[in-house]
N, C-alpha and C positions, 0 to 999 in steps of 0.2 A: 408504607412498605408495599402495599398492593399496587399503587400507582407506579412505583419504580419498576416492579416486575413486569407490569403491562407495557411500560415504556421500553424496557429492555427487549422484550419479545417483539414489539412492534419495530424497533430499530433493527434488530437482527433480520426479521422478515423483509423489511424495506430494503436493507443493504443487499440481501440475497436477490431480491427481485430486481433491483437496479443493476446489479452485476450481471444477472442473467439476460436482462434486456440489452445491456451493452454488448454482451457476447453475441447475441442473435443479430444485432445491428451490424456488428463487425464482420460476422460471417457472411451476411448478405452483401455487405459492401465489398468484401474481398471477392466474392463470386462475381459480382458485377464488374469489378476492376480488372479481374483476370480475363473476362470475356470480351474486353475491348480489342478490336482488330489492329488498331494503329499502335506500333511498338512504343514510340515516344509518349503518346498519350497514356498507354497502359503503364509505363514506368512512373509517370507522374501520379496516376491514380493509385497505384500500389504504394508509392511513397507517402501520399496523403493519407491513405488508409492506415499505414503503419504509424504515422504521427498521430492521427486522430485516435486510433485504438490505444496507443500508449497514454495519451492524455485522458481518455475516458476511463480507462481502468485504474490509473493512478487517482483520478478524481473519486472513483467509487471507494477505493481503499481509504483515501483521506476522509471522505464523508462518514464511512462506517467507524473509523477510529475516532473521529471528532464526536460522533453521537455517543459512542461508548464512554468516552471521557466525560462528556456532559452529564450523562445519565448516572454514572457511578460516582461522580463528584470527586474525582481524584486530580482534577486539573490544578488545584491550588495547594496540593500536598507538598511538603518539604521533602527534598531528597534525603535519603539516609546518609549518615556520616560514612566517610571512607574508612575501610579497615586499616588498622595500624600495621605498617610493614615492618616486621620484626627483623628482617634480614637486610634492610637497606644500608646499614652502616657496615655490615660485614662484607658485602660484595664490593669489590673494587674493579675498576676497568682493567682488563688483562688477567684477572685472577678467575679463570673459569672453573677451577676445582671446587669452589664454594657455591656454585650455582646449583 
């Protein structure tokens, strides 16, 4: 139990540090991209920064989620059964009074 708590805290701190490092790198990259004098080159740099930033931040979210699922051990759990819809036979198409 103690190892799981330590792993959870380490994963949270690691994910937060990775996200912060990505944000710092993206801000520095954006500042450098905007400071380029040539308009076409600036447009390419800002577009690349946007694409790279999206990729990095999505990667951080994926990694944090993946670590949480691995540590908590819910990756192989079965999905709960769907609730029974009591009104499915009563509602007909075109009969909006029963909705």
